[in-house]
N, C-alpha and C positions, 0 to 999 in steps of 0.2 A: 472875686473880687473881678470887678469889670473889666473889660479890655478897653485897652486907650482908642479911641476913634483915627481911623490914618486920613490924613491928610488930605485935601479934598482932589488933589494933581492926582496923586496915587489909587487912591481908587477909583479914578475916571477909567485911569491908564491901563489899570489890572482888569475892567469888565470888560473892555472895550475887544471884539475877536480883531484878527490881523486883516489887515486887505489880502486880497487876491494874490498879488507879486510876491509879498513876502511871502504868504505860507508855501508859495510855489520853491519860495530861495530855503526854506523852513526844512521842506521835505526831502530838497537837493541836499542839503548838508547830511542831515539825517540818511541819505541813502549812502553818500559817499561813507562817514562815519562807519557805516555795517559793511562796506564794501572793504575799506584799508582795515579794520579791524578781524575780519574773513583774512584776508592775506597777510597779517603778522602772524596768524598763529597757523593757516600754512605753513611757512614760513621754520615758523618754530619746530612743529612738527617735523617738517623735515632734516633741518640739523638734528634732531637729538635722533632723529631714525639715523641717519649716517655716523654719529656718535658711538650708539648700539651697535651698528652694522661694523666698522670697525675694531669696535673691544669685540666681539666676539668672533669676526674670521680674522684678524690680524694673528694671533697665534695659530692658529691652524694653520694660515698660509706657510709660517716661518719653517712650522715644524714638517710638513709638507715638501716645501722647498729643499729644507738642508737634506732630508732623508732621499728626495729622487739625486740630487747633486752629489752627494756621497754615497752611496749605496746604502747595504747595514750595514750600521757601524757594531761591529763585533772584535771581539778581543780577547783574548785570553792567554795564562801565563802562570805564574808559581812563585811567590814570594815567601822564601826561606827566612825564618825568626829562630835569632838563636836557640838551641836545647833552652826546654823552662821558663823563656819567654814565654810573654802572653800579650796581646793585644788588648787599648783601652779604646781608643778610636783610630778614624781614619778623616782624611778630608781631600778633596778632590778637585784639581784646580789644574785646567786642559790636559796633559798627557800628563803631570804629577801627580803623585799620590804623597800627602806624609802620614807617616804611618805613627802612633802612640804608644809604646812599648815598653813595658814593664819588664826588664829581666830578671833570669832567676837568685840575682842576691837582692833585689828589693830594688837598685837602679831603674831613675826614665829616662826612657832616650825618646826622641824626636825622628826618626828616616823618614827620609827623601828616596823616595822609590820613583825612576821614570821607566814609564810603561813601552815607552818607545827601545828604548834602548835594555830593557826588561831586567834592568840591575838596579840595586840602590848604589844614589849617588851623592849623598851628605848623611851625615849622624852629626846630632846634638846630643850631648847631655843635657837632660835637667837635674840640677840641683840647687838647693836652699843656702842661704848665706846669712 
């Protein structure tokens, strides 16, 4: 299949070289486009760098600050379970420790231990109905 010829006005327009003033403007526009793309890429890289930096340094700064202000965190004590009981699991929240305990007869109990007071402050029986 043969291509249809272009109208005469379009064919002449495509073949004409740009006059020197328009060529100068075209070059300036291309240079401006290149500079603006470069500035945008540099800005994007700076934002990504800042995000990665904050993600990596944020946690270590918090840990270092808390360790420096509070000193070494050390606690010791003894939790005495009833005879024949065993510990199924535990959960810590602040200075309270929740203990899931199975007693000698098979009954289950949740005991809340306050580490500051060094004693059990609450006992909850777990039963099925």
